[in-house]
C-alpha positions in Angstrom: -90.7 -97.7 132.4 -91.3 -94.1 133.6 -93.3 -91.0 132.8 -92.0 -87.4 132.7 -94.1 -84.3 133.2 -94.1 -81.2 131.0 -91.4 -78.7 132.1 -89.8 -81.1 134.5 -86.2 -82.0 134.4 -85.9 -85.8 135.0 -82.1 -86.0 134.8 -80.7 -82.5 134.5 -77.4 -83.6 133.1 -74.2 -82.7 135.1 -70.7 -82.3 133.9 -67.5 -83.8 135.2 -66.2 -80.6 136.7 -67.3 -76.9 136.5 -65.1 -74.5 134.5 -65.0 -72.5 137.6 -67.1 -71.3 140.6 -68.1 -67.6 140.5 -70.0 -66.0 143.4 -71.8 -62.7 143.5 -69.8 -59.8 145.1 -72.2 -57.4 146.7 -71.5 -53.7 147.1 -73.6 -50.6 148.3 -75.7 -49.2 145.6 -75.6 -52.4 143.5 -78.7 -53.1 141.5 -79.9 -56.6 142.1 -81.8 -58.5 139.4 -82.9 -61.9 138.6 -79.5 -62.8 137.3 -77.7 -61.9 140.5 -80.1 -63.8 142.7 -80.1 -66.8 140.4 -76.3 -66.8 140.4 -76.3 -66.6 144.3 -78.6 -69.7 144.5 -76.8 -71.6 141.8 -73.4 -70.8 143.4 -74.4 -72.6 146.7 -76.2 -75.5 145.0 -73.2 -76.1 142.8 -70.8 -76.0 145.6 -72.8 -78.5 147.6 -73.3 -80.9 144.7 -69.5 -80.7 143.9 -68.7 -81.5 147.6 -71.2 -84.4 147.7 -70.2 -86.0 144.5 -66.3 -85.6 144.9 -65.9 -86.2 148.6 -68.8 -88.6 149.5 -69.8 -90.2 146.2 -73.3 -91.5 145.5 -75.7 -94.0 147.1 -78.5 -94.4 149.6 -78.0 -92.5 152.8 -80.9 -94.0 154.7 -84.2 -95.7 154.1 -85.6 -96.2 150.5 -86.3 -99.9 151.5 -88.6 -101.6 148.9 -91.2 -104.1 150.3 -94.2 -106.0 148.9 -97.5 -104.4 150.0 -99.1 -106.9 152.3 -102.4 -108.0 150.7 -105.4 -109.2 152.6 -105.2 -112.8 153.8 -105.5 -115.4 151.0 -104.9 -112.9 148.3 -101.9 -111.8 146.1 -100.5 -108.4 145.6 -98.7 -106.6 142.8 -98.0 -103.5 144.7 -94.6 -102.4 145.9 -94.0 -99.8 148.7 -90.8 -97.6 148.8 -90.2 -96.3 152.3 -89.1 -92.8 153.0 -85.4 -92.1 152.9 -82.6 -90.1 151.2 -79.9 -90.7 148.8 -77.1 -88.7 146.8 -77.0 -89.1 143.1 -73.9 -89.2 141.0 -74.1 -85.4 140.4 -74.1 -84.9 144.1 -77.7 -83.8 144.3 -79.8 -84.9 147.3 -82.9 -87.2 146.5 -85.4 -87.1 149.3 -88.5 -89.2 149.7 -90.6 -87.8 152.5 -93.6 -90.0 152.1 -93.8 -93.7 151.4 -94.4 -94.4 147.7 -96.4 -97.3 146.1 -95.9 -98.8 142.6 -98.5 -101.0 141.0 -96.6 -103.6 138.9 -99.7 -104.8 137.1 -100.7 -101.2 136.1 -97.1 -100.5 135.0 -97.0 -103.6 132.9 -100.6 -102.7 131.3 -99.2 -99.3 130.2 -95.8 -100.6 129.1 -96.3 -104.2 127.7 -95.7 -103.0 124.0 -92.2 -102.1 124.8 -89.5 -104.3 123.2 -87.8 -104.9 126.6 -91.0 -106.8 127.6 -91.3 -109.1 124.6 -90.0 -112.1 126.7 -92.8 -111.7 129.3 -94.8 -114.6 128.2 -97.7 -116.5 129.9 -96.8 -118.4 133.0 -93.2 -117.2 133.4 -91.5 -115.4 136.2 -89.5 -112.1 135.3 -87.2 -109.9 137.3 -87.5 -106.1 137.7 -85.2 -103.5 139.1 -86.7 -100.7 141.4 -84.8 -97.5 140.7 -84.9 -93.8 141.7 -83.3 -90.6 140.4 -83.3 -86.9 141.0 -86.0 -84.8 139.4 -86.9 -81.2 139.6 -90.0 -79.4 138.5 -91.1 -75.7 138.3 -94.0 -74.8 140.6 -95.9 -71.9 142.3 -96.8 -69.9 139.2 -97.5 -66.2 139.7 -98.0 -63.1 137.8 -95.1 -61.8 135.7 -96.4 -58.6 134.0 -93.1 -57.8 132.4 -92.7 -61.2 130.7 -93.8 -60.9 127.1 -93.9 -64.7 126.8 -96.2 -65.3 129.7 -98.9 -67.8 129.8 -101.8 -65.3 129.6 -102.4 -61.7 128.7 -101.0 -60.6 132.1 -98.0 -62.9 132.0 -97.0 -65.4 134.5 -93.9 -67.3 135.6 -93.1 -70.0 138.0 -91.6 -68.8 141.2 -90.2 -72.0 142.7 -88.4 -75.3 141.6 -89.3 -78.4 143.5 -86.4 -80.7 144.1 -88.1 -84.2 143.9 -87.7 -87.6 142.7 -88.7 -90.1 140.1 -89.3 -93.9 140.7 -89.2 -96.3 137.9 -89.2 -100.1 137.0 -86.6 -101.7 134.6 -86.1 -105.2 133.4 -82.9 -106.9 134.6 -81.4 -106.5 131.0 -81.7 -102.7 131.0 -78.5 -101.2 132.2 -79.5 -98.2 134.0 -77.8 -98.3 137.4 -75.2 -95.7 138.2 -71.7 -96.6 137.4 -69.1 -97.7 140.0 -67.7 -95.3 142.5 -64.4 -93.5 142.0 -61.8 -94.7 142.4 -63.1 -98.3 141.4 -63.2 -100.8 144.1 -61.2 -103.4 142.2 -58.4 -100.8 141.5 -58.2 -100.0 145.1 -57.9 -103.6 146.1 -55.0 -104.0 143.7 -53.2 -101.1 145.2 -53.7 -102.7 148.7 -52.5 -106.1 147.4 -49.6 -104.5 145.6 -48.5 -102.7 148.8 -49.1 -105.7 151.1 -48.7 -109.4 150.5 -46.5 -109.4 147.5 -45.4 -105.8 147.1 -42.1 -104.4 146.1 -39.1 -104.7 148.6 -39.8 -101.0 149.7 -41.9 -99.7 152.5 -45.5 -101.0 152.1 -46.8 -97.6 153.4 -45.0 -95.7 150.7 -46.1 -98.2 148.1 -49.7 -97.8 149.3 -49.5 -94.0 149.1 -47.9 -94.1 145.7 -50.6 -96.4 144.4 -53.5 -94.3 145.8 -51.8 -91.1 144.4 -51.8 -92.7 141.1 -55.5 -93.7 141.2 -56.6 -90.3 142.4 -54.6 -88.5 139.7 -56.8 -90.2 137.0 -59.2 -87.9 135.3 -62.5 -87.2 137.3 -65.1 -89.5 135.8 -68.1 -88.0 134.2 -71.6 -89.2 135.4 -73.2 -91.5 133.0 -76.1 -90.8 130.9 -78.4 -92.7 133.3 -78.3 -91.2 136.7 -80.6 -93.9 138.2 -79.9 -95.4 141.7 -81.1 -99.0 141.9 -82.8 -99.9 145.1 -84.0 -103.5 144.8 -85.0 -106.3 142.5 -88.2 -108.2 142.5 -89.6 -111.3 140.8 -92.9 -110.9 139.0 -95.2 -114.0 138.4 -97.4 -113.9 135.3 -100.6 -115.7 134.7 -101.8 -117.2 131.5 -102.9 -113.8 130.1 -100.1 -112.7 130.7 -100.8 -110.3 133.5 -98.7 -109.9 136.8 -100.5 -111.6 139.6 -97.9 -111.9 142.3 -94.5 -110.5 143.4 -91.7 -112.0 145.5 -90.4 -110.2 148.5 -87.9 -107.5 147.1 -84.2 -108.0 147.4 -82.6 -104.8 148.9 -79.2 -106.3 149.0 -78.5 -106.4 145.2 -74.9 -105.4 144.2 -76.2 -102.5 142.2 -77.7 -100.8 145.3 -75.0 -98.4 146.5 -74.8 -97.3 150.1 -73.2 -94.4 151.8 -72.1 -94.4 155.5 -72.3 -91.3 157.4 -69.1 -89.8 158.6 -69.8 -90.4 162.3 -70.4 -94.0 161.7 -67.1 -94.4 159.9 -65.4 -92.4 162.5 -66.7 -94.8 165.4 -65.6 -97.8 163.4 -62.3 -96.3 162.7 -61.7 -95.4 166.3 -62.6 -98.9 167.5 -60.1 -100.4 165.0 -57.4 -98.0 166.1 -58.1 -98.7 169.8 -57.9 -102.4 169.0 -54.8 -102.0 167.0 -53.1 -99.9 169.6 -53.8 -102.3 172.5 -52.2 -105.3 170.3 -49.3 -103.1 169.3 -50.3 -102.8 165.6 -50.0 -99.1 165.8 -46.7 -98.9 167.5 -43.8 -97.3 165.7 -41.8 -100.5 165.2 -40.3 -102.3 162.2 -42.5 -103.4 159.4 -42.4 -106.2 156.8 -41.9 -105.0 153.3 -42.0 -107.0 149.9 -40.4 -110.4 148.9 -37.3 -111.2 146.9 -36.2 -114.5 145.5 -32.8 -115.9 144.4 -32.8 -119.3 142.8 -30.2 -121.8 143.9 -27.6 -122.0 141.1 -27.2 -125.7 141.6 -30.9 -126.5 141.5 -32.7 -123.4 140.1 -36.1 -125.2 139.5 -36.9 -126.4 143.1 -34.5 -124.5 145.5 -33.5 -121.0 146.4 -33.5 -118.2 149.0 -36.7 -116.2 149.8 -36.2 -112.9 151.6 -38.7 -110.7 153.3 -37.3 -107.2 153.5 -37.8 -105.5 156.8 -38.4 -101.6 157.1 -36.8 -100.4 160.3 -38.3 -97.6 162.4 -36.5 -94.5 162.6 -35.8 -92.2 165.6 -33.6 -89.5 166.9 -32.3 -86.3 165.3 -31.1 -86.8 162.6 -33.4 -89.7 162.3 -31.5 -93.1 162.2 -32.7 -96.7 161.8 -33.6 -98.5 164.9 -32.1 -102.0 164.7 -33.8 -105.2 165.5 -32.7 -107.0 168.5 -31.3 -110.2 166.8 -31.8 -112.2 169.9 -35.6 -111.7 170.0 -36.1 -113.3 166.5 -37.3 -116.8 166.8 -37.0 -118.8 163.6 -39.8 -121.1 164.9 -42.1 -118.1 164.6 -42.1 -118.5 160.8 -43.9 -121.2 158.8 -44.1 -121.8 155.0 -46.9 -123.8 153.5 -47.5 -125.1 150.0 -51.0 -125.7 148.5 -51.2 -129.2 147.1 -54.2 -131.2 145.8 -54.7 -132.6 149.3 -54.5 -129.2 151.1 -51.7 -127.3 152.7 -48.3 -129.0 153.2 -45.8 -127.5 155.7 -42.5 -127.1 153.8 -40.7 -125.0 156.4 -37.0 -125.8 156.0 -35.3 -126.9 159.2 -32.4 -124.8 160.0 -32.9 -122.6 157.1 -34.5 -119.5 158.6 -32.5 -116.5 159.8 -32.4 -112.8 160.3 -30.0 -111.0 158.1 -29.2 -107.7 159.9 -26.2 -106.8 157.6 -28.0 -106.6 154.4 -29.6 -103.5 153.0 -32.4 -103.5 153.8 -32.2 -106.1 156.6 -34.4 -109.2 155.9 -35.7 -112.5 157.1 -34.4 -115.1 154.8 -35.6 -118.7 154.2 -33.3 -121.1 152.4 -35.1 -123.9 150.6 -33.1 -126.9 149.3 -36.2 -128.5 147.9 -40.0 -128.5 147.8 -40.4 -125.3 145.6 -42.6 -125.7 142.5 -44.0 -123.4 139.9 -47.7 -122.4 139.7 -48.6 -123.6 143.1 -49.7 -121.0 145.8 -47.4 -120.6 148.9 -48.0 -118.8 152.2 -45.3 -117.5 154.5 -46.8 -116.7 158.0 -44.8 -114.9 160.8 -46.5 -115.4 164.2 -44.3 -114.8 167.1 -45.2 -115.5 170.7 -47.2 -112.6 172.2 -45.2 -113.0 175.3 -41.8 -112.9 173.6 -42.3 -110.7 170.6 -39.5 -109.8 168.0 -38.6 -106.1 168.8 -36.2 -103.4 167.9 -33.9 -101.6 170.3 -36.7 -99.2 171.4 -39.1 -102.1 172.0 -41.2 -101.5 168.9 -42.6 -104.9 167.8 -42.4 -106.7 164.5 -46.1 -107.6 164.2 -47.4 -110.9 162.8 -47.7 -110.8 159.0 -48.7 -113.2 156.1 -47.2 -113.1 152.6 -48.7 -114.9 149.6 -46.6 -115.9 146.7 -46.2 -118.1 143.7 -43.4 -119.0 141.4 -43.1 -119.3 137.6 -40.2 -120.3 135.5 -38.2 -117.7 133.6 -36.6 -118.1 130.2 -33.7 -120.0 131.7 -35.9 -122.5 133.6 -35.1 -121.0 137.0 -37.8 -120.2 139.5 -38.9 -116.6 139.9 -41.6 -114.9 141.9 -44.9 -114.4 139.9 -45.5 -110.6 139.8 -49.2 -111.1 139.4 -49.7 -112.5 143.0 
C-alpha cells in the first residue's frame, strides 16, 4: 500500500474548525523565542489552509496525470508515471509534485502480496488499482542544538526545517480511501436548484434558491475524513500464472473519485461568457419571471381534468417600488405547449382554447384548463417558447423569457389529481 518514514507525518490530522486564530503582537523590547516564531509561522499556515479548504475545497489544481511508462518495442511494462502537478487536500494544504514520479506495480505487489486486500489476486486474472496522493511533511536539515538535553548526540541536534511533501500509494478498488464529497454535496445543490426551478413553490424562484442555499450552507462544517487521500486514476493490472503483474492498461484519469479545482480566472471567464450571452438574449433583463406551479382538480372530473397555473413574478420599479404589469396583448397562447410522456413517446395534449393569462389573480398566472388527458404517475412537460420577434413583455419592455416546467400527478386520498411534490 504505502510506506512511512520515521518522524514523518503522513496525514497530520486536521480538525473541522480552529477554536480561534491568534497572531503574535510584536512590541519594542519583546523577547522572541521559539514559541513566538513558531506561532507566527503556524498562524499564516493555518489561515491559508482554512481559506483553501472552506472557500475553494479540495482536488487537483493542475497536472498529476498518471500514464503507463512506455516500454521498449515488443515488451510489457508494470511502471506508472505520475506527472508534475499540484493539488489541495481536504485540510486545505497544498500538495506539490515538482518532479515526475514512477511507481513499479510489480515491485509494489511483491512487497504487499500478503495483505488481505490482495487475497483475490490469483493467477491469470486482471485486477484494478487506484493511484492516490496525499500531503506529507517531514523534518529535515538537522543542526546543532546545544541547549537540547534530548538531542541526538552529546552536543545535541534538532531539525531546522519541515519539508512539505507528498506520498503516493496504490490501493485496490475495494479500499475506500478517496476523500469525501465536497461541501455542500453536489446532489443536495442539485435538489435546491430543482426545487427553485421546474417544480418549485409558487413564490419567486430566486428567493427559493437563496433560501435553499442558505439552508445548505448553515449545516455544520464537515470534518475531513480519516483518510486524506486524493485519488488520481485507476489502472488494470494483468497477472501471469505465478501470479505476478506483467502488464498494465492505460490509466483512466477521468474516474469519478478524481476531484478537480478550477482556477478563479477560468471560472470568471466562463461566467462572463455566459453573462454576455444571457444579456444579448434578454435572459438578464429585469423583466417578469416564471415561478412555481399550482393545480386545482375539476370538481366534476377530478381524476383526469383540472386547471394548471404557472405563477408569474412581476418585475418591480419606481419609488416606492411597484409591480410592472405584463402587457396582456403580448401574451400569445400558441407560445405554450403541454406534452405527456406515453409508452410511444411524447403526446401533445395542449388544450385548444384553454390557455390564458390571468392578470387579476395574486400572483398573476398563466393558466391552462384541461378537460381531459391528465393521468397520475406519467411525466408531463409545459414549455413556453414565444416568438423572439414578438416576445411577451411587461409595460417597461422586460421580456418573459422561455421556460420549461416538469410535473407529474398523483391521486390524493379522495381520488383527485394533485401535483407530485417529488418532481
